[in-house]
ROZAFI-347282 format. One line per 3 residues: number of its first residue (from 1); their letters; for each residue x, y, z of C-alpha. Coordinates in nm, 3 decimals. Last residue first. Layout:
% residues N
NUM	A	X,Y,Z | ...;
***
This chain:
% residues 301
301	XXX	0.903,-2.873,-0.816 | 0.640,-2.634,-0.948 | 0.307,-2.707,-1.112;
298	XXX	0.160,-2.426,-1.325 | -0.123,-2.235,-1.158 | 0.074,-1.916,-1.098;
295	XXX	0.203,-1.914,-1.455 | -0.147,-1.927,-1.601 | -0.276,-1.681,-1.343;
292	XXX	-0.018,-1.413,-1.429 | -0.104,-1.451,-1.797 | -0.471,-1.417,-1.704;
289	XXX	-0.393,-1.110,-1.492 | -0.231,-0.927,-1.783 | -0.490,-1.038,-2.038;
286	XXX	-0.790,-0.936,-1.827 | -0.644,-0.592,-1.763 | -0.574,-0.540,-2.134;
283	XXX	-0.916,-0.673,-2.234 | -1.085,-0.430,-1.995 | -0.882,-0.142,-2.138;
280	XXX	-0.979,-0.236,-2.493 | -1.346,-0.247,-2.397 | -1.311,0.090,-2.223;
277	XXX	-1.209,0.264,-2.548 | -1.261,0.639,-2.505 | -1.028,0.635,-2.204;
274	XXX	-1.118,0.678,-1.837 | -0.823,0.469,-1.717 | -0.988,0.438,-1.377;
271	XXX	-1.315,0.311,-1.520 | -1.132,0.060,-1.736 | -0.943,-0.078,-1.438;
268	XXX	-1.265,-0.096,-1.238 | -1.433,-0.310,-1.503 | -1.126,-0.531,-1.546;
265	XXX	-1.123,-0.612,-1.173 | -1.500,-0.614,-1.109 | -1.576,-0.902,-1.342;
262	XXX	-1.739,-0.846,-1.682 | -1.407,-0.872,-1.866 | -1.379,-1.223,-1.730;
259	XXX	-1.197,-1.394,-1.440 | -1.035,-1.076,-1.300 | -1.183,-1.096,-0.947;
256	XXX	-1.120,-1.471,-0.968 | -0.747,-1.407,-1.006 | -0.751,-1.199,-0.688;
253	XXX	-0.937,-1.473,-0.500 | -0.676,-1.725,-0.613 | -0.405,-1.489,-0.486;
250	XXX	-0.584,-1.455,-0.153 | -0.629,-1.831,-0.115 | -0.264,-1.890,-0.193;
247	XXX	-0.168,-1.642,0.080 | -0.393,-1.808,0.338 | -0.259,-2.151,0.249;
244	XXX	0.102,-2.035,0.283 | 0.057,-1.834,0.606 | 0.240,-2.081,0.829;
241	XXX	0.554,-2.064,0.621 | 0.704,-2.142,0.282 | 0.452,-1.961,0.063;
238	XXX	0.478,-1.646,0.276 | 0.855,-1.641,0.231 | 0.781,-1.542,-0.127;
235	XXX	0.917,-1.752,-0.413 | 0.567,-1.816,-0.556 | 0.490,-1.444,-0.534;
232	XXX	0.797,-1.360,-0.740 | 0.722,-1.638,-0.987 | 0.375,-1.496,-1.050;
229	XXX	0.521,-1.148,-1.103 | 0.782,-1.284,-1.344 | 0.507,-1.449,-1.548;
226	XXX	0.296,-1.134,-1.556 | 0.587,-0.898,-1.634 | 0.702,-0.669,-1.353;
223	XXX	0.526,-0.371,-1.507 | 0.229,-0.578,-1.623 | 0.172,-0.718,-1.274;
220	XXX	0.227,-0.375,-1.119 | 0.000,-0.192,-1.363 | -0.276,-0.452,-1.325;
217	XXX	-0.273,-0.438,-0.945 | -0.252,-0.058,-0.921 | -0.533,-0.019,-1.176;
214	XXX	-0.755,-0.258,-0.983 | -0.708,-0.059,-0.662 | -0.746,0.269,-0.854;
211	XXX	-1.112,0.193,-0.920 | -1.212,0.245,-0.558 | -1.538,0.072,-0.467;
208	XXX	-1.457,-0.081,-0.131 | -1.431,-0.413,0.053 | -1.376,-0.666,-0.223;
205	XXX	-1.127,-0.456,-0.417 | -0.946,-0.370,-0.093 | -0.934,-0.737,0.008;
202	XXX	-0.743,-0.815,-0.310 | -0.523,-0.512,-0.255 | -0.408,-0.644,0.083;
199	XXX	-0.326,-0.989,-0.058 | -0.153,-0.826,-0.355 | 0.067,-0.631,-0.112;
196	XXX	0.148,-0.943,0.089 | 0.269,-1.131,-0.218 | 0.436,-0.838,-0.397;
193	XXX	0.661,-0.719,-0.120 | 0.547,-0.469,0.142 | 0.809,-0.195,0.144;
190	XXX	1.069,-0.065,0.390 | 1.237,0.222,0.201 | 1.614,0.273,0.173;
187	XXX	1.709,0.631,0.087 | 1.976,0.780,-0.137 | 1.910,1.151,-0.089;
184	XXX	1.880,1.457,-0.309 | 1.804,1.780,-0.124 | 1.659,1.897,0.208;
181	XXX	1.290,1.884,0.111 | 1.360,1.540,-0.029 | 1.432,1.453,-0.391;
178	XXX	1.479,1.078,-0.407 | 1.750,0.827,-0.493 | 1.602,0.484,-0.438;
175	XXX	1.678,0.181,-0.225 | 1.411,-0.085,-0.175 | 1.404,-0.294,0.141;
172	XXX	1.168,-0.591,0.161 | 0.870,-0.683,0.378 | 0.697,-1.020,0.350;
169	XXX	0.661,-1.172,0.697 | 0.562,-0.841,0.856 | 0.323,-0.781,0.566;
166	XXX	0.117,-1.096,0.622 | -0.027,-0.965,0.951 | -0.203,-0.687,0.762;
163	XXX	-0.437,-0.924,0.584 | -0.758,-0.810,0.755 | -0.638,-0.454,0.806;
160	XXX	-0.711,-0.265,1.128 | -0.700,0.113,1.106 | -0.434,0.274,1.323;
157	XXX	-0.448,0.519,1.614 | -0.258,0.824,1.735 | -0.270,1.059,2.030;
154	XXX	-0.407,0.823,2.292 | -0.080,0.636,2.338 | -0.083,0.328,2.559;
151	XXX	0.021,0.097,2.275 | -0.061,0.264,1.947 | -0.439,0.270,1.970;
148	XXX	-0.665,0.054,1.754 | -0.931,0.147,1.503 | -1.192,-0.059,1.318;
145	XXX	-1.347,-0.192,1.636 | -1.439,-0.564,1.623 | -1.816,-0.608,1.619;
142	XXX	-1.812,-0.881,1.357 | -1.468,-1.034,1.332 | -1.139,-0.903,1.200;
139	XXX	-0.891,-1.173,1.092 | -0.634,-1.275,1.347 | -0.275,-1.199,1.437;
136	XXX	-0.170,-1.289,1.792 | -0.120,-1.002,2.037 | -0.264,-1.189,2.334;
133	XXX	-0.578,-0.979,2.324 | -0.641,-1.075,1.962 | -0.475,-0.897,1.674;
130	XXX	-0.585,-0.728,1.349 | -0.283,-0.602,1.163 | -0.219,-0.227,1.142;
127	XXX	-0.280,0.079,0.927 | -0.167,0.439,0.967 | -0.260,0.698,0.703;
124	XXX	-0.038,0.992,0.610 | -0.198,1.255,0.385 | 0.023,1.529,0.243;
121	XXX	-0.060,1.845,0.048 | 0.254,1.973,-0.123 | 0.362,2.336,-0.128;
118	XXX	0.613,2.454,-0.384 | 0.901,2.315,-0.589 | 1.167,2.368,-0.321;
115	XXX	0.933,2.189,-0.083 | 0.689,2.309,0.183 | 0.483,2.035,0.345;
112	XXX	0.110,2.080,0.387 | -0.106,1.893,0.635 | -0.280,1.568,0.713;
109	XXX	-0.263,1.285,0.965 | -0.503,0.992,0.931 | -0.525,0.729,1.207;
106	XXX	-0.622,0.994,1.462 | -0.942,1.078,1.274 | -1.095,1.355,1.484;
103	XXX	-1.473,1.371,1.451 | -1.736,1.609,1.320 | -1.744,1.442,0.977;
100	XXX	-1.378,1.528,0.924 | -1.086,1.662,1.126 | -0.766,1.490,1.017;
97	XXX	-0.501,1.445,1.283 | -0.212,1.692,1.249 | 0.087,1.745,1.021;
94	XXX	0.317,2.044,1.063 | 0.624,1.842,0.960 | 0.757,1.855,1.316;
91	XXX	0.414,1.737,1.427 | 0.448,1.418,1.228 | 0.793,1.356,1.370;
88	XXX	0.685,1.410,1.729 | 0.395,1.168,1.686 | 0.620,0.907,1.527;
85	XXX	0.891,0.956,1.789 | 0.643,0.871,2.063 | 0.539,0.565,1.868;
82	XXX	0.898,0.448,1.865 | 0.990,0.530,2.222 | 0.697,0.323,2.346;
79	XXX	0.822,0.005,2.179 | 0.639,-0.282,2.347 | 0.313,-0.091,2.310;
76	XXX	0.100,-0.363,2.152 | 0.074,-0.181,1.821 | 0.448,-0.129,1.795;
73	XXX	0.512,-0.499,1.846 | 0.222,-0.584,1.611 | 0.396,-0.391,1.335;
70	XXX	0.280,-0.075,1.163 | 0.138,-0.045,0.812 | 0.211,0.296,0.663;
67	XXX	-0.005,0.436,0.383 | 0.109,0.764,0.224 | -0.179,0.918,0.035;
64	XXX	-0.153,1.162,-0.258 | -0.103,0.874,-0.496 | 0.099,0.796,-0.805;
61	XXX	-0.004,0.715,-1.159 | 0.260,0.465,-1.265 | 0.470,0.563,-1.562;
58	XXX	0.322,0.452,-1.896 | 0.382,0.098,-2.015 | 0.484,0.069,-2.381;
55	XXX	0.848,-0.007,-2.311 | 0.887,-0.199,-1.988 | 0.855,-0.014,-1.655;
52	XXX	1.192,0.045,-1.484 | 1.215,-0.007,-1.109 | 0.884,-0.182,-1.056;
49	XXX	0.846,-0.267,-0.686 | 0.888,0.094,-0.573 | 0.649,0.253,-0.822;
46	XXX	0.394,-0.017,-0.747 | 0.419,0.041,-0.368 | 0.301,0.403,-0.340;
43	XXX	-0.062,0.305,-0.393 | -0.101,0.110,-0.072 | 0.169,-0.031,0.157;
40	XXX	0.489,0.112,0.305 | 0.623,-0.092,0.593 | 0.654,-0.042,0.967;
37	XXX	0.812,-0.183,1.282 | 1.174,-0.122,1.194 | 1.277,0.053,0.876;
34	XXX	1.496,0.306,1.051 | 1.365,0.411,1.391 | 1.702,0.507,1.534;
31	XXX	1.735,0.796,1.291 | 1.415,0.965,1.402 | 1.047,0.962,1.304;
28	XXX	1.104,1.261,1.076 | 1.307,1.035,0.848 | 0.994,0.837,0.760;
25	XXX	0.799,1.152,0.670 | 1.079,1.307,0.467 | 1.138,0.976,0.287;
22	XXX	0.770,0.956,0.195 | 0.784,1.316,0.071 | 1.074,1.226,-0.157;
19	XXX	0.892,0.914,-0.273 | 0.573,1.109,-0.347 | 0.734,1.367,-0.570;
16	XXX	0.532,1.329,-0.888 | 0.209,1.200,-0.735 | 0.255,1.440,-0.443;
13	XXX	0.229,1.724,-0.695 | -0.144,1.639,-0.718 | -0.247,1.574,-1.079;
10	XXX	-0.423,1.244,-1.021 | -0.766,1.338,-1.157 | -0.688,1.222,-1.512;
7	XXX	-0.620,0.869,-1.387 | -0.977,0.846,-1.258 | -1.130,0.939,-0.924;
4	XXX	-1.465,0.792,-0.819 | -1.337,0.676,-0.478 | -1.235,1.027,-0.378;
1	X	-0.875,1.150,-0.352;
***
């Protein structure tokens, strides 16, 4: 989906059956893999964090992309069997590296999966934390390559994410019943929790012009309830460990991106909604994040 897409453009069947496809992809990696060494991030997360949207909030507009953030252990090659099973699993689903702009993008695997409701186009993107040579997390620096191999493998790579190292400290398990290609299944998904996911999305807004990033943030905060969302981040393990200051800084940056209806957050939200009343949509986005901010900034014992 291109960066100019609006809610009306998200009519890919993957948007309706994305969790079932996600389960098919994860299960293809092998039973021993489980939820180890990876977590779902990106546009699939809101629908997993918000079980039942409150009355008045439309269902989340899904995504045709499946973003998987891999662990440093997998990245550094300490788990060769795991990344081997990933490649085998992707190929078993008839997925292959994306060929675009006269190059092979080994961090993005694409293809079509046949389901009982028809063919579904699938995009699986691999992301990873930025690390130094000793395997320690660090923020990307000028001149740092954007891609990194899985251990010694040359068949698959991952895109480095500035805040990717937060996800390993803030991953939860979410169980859902989903429609897979082999039938209904109760499946437990490894998911970036709200704190690390918001940190990633905050950088996404700053680093690219994709209106859905703001929509995902606003929908999730409103779906959880702004005050409940702020409390959830405040209770995160991230706020009790070595990444506390970094996490607080990211949340403050997010709030600043929604400071007024002229800021990029509300503006992008309105663009994505594509309604005939963009001023109303900007006010809605501003109100949701402002309520979140008020609770976030209240003193806690």
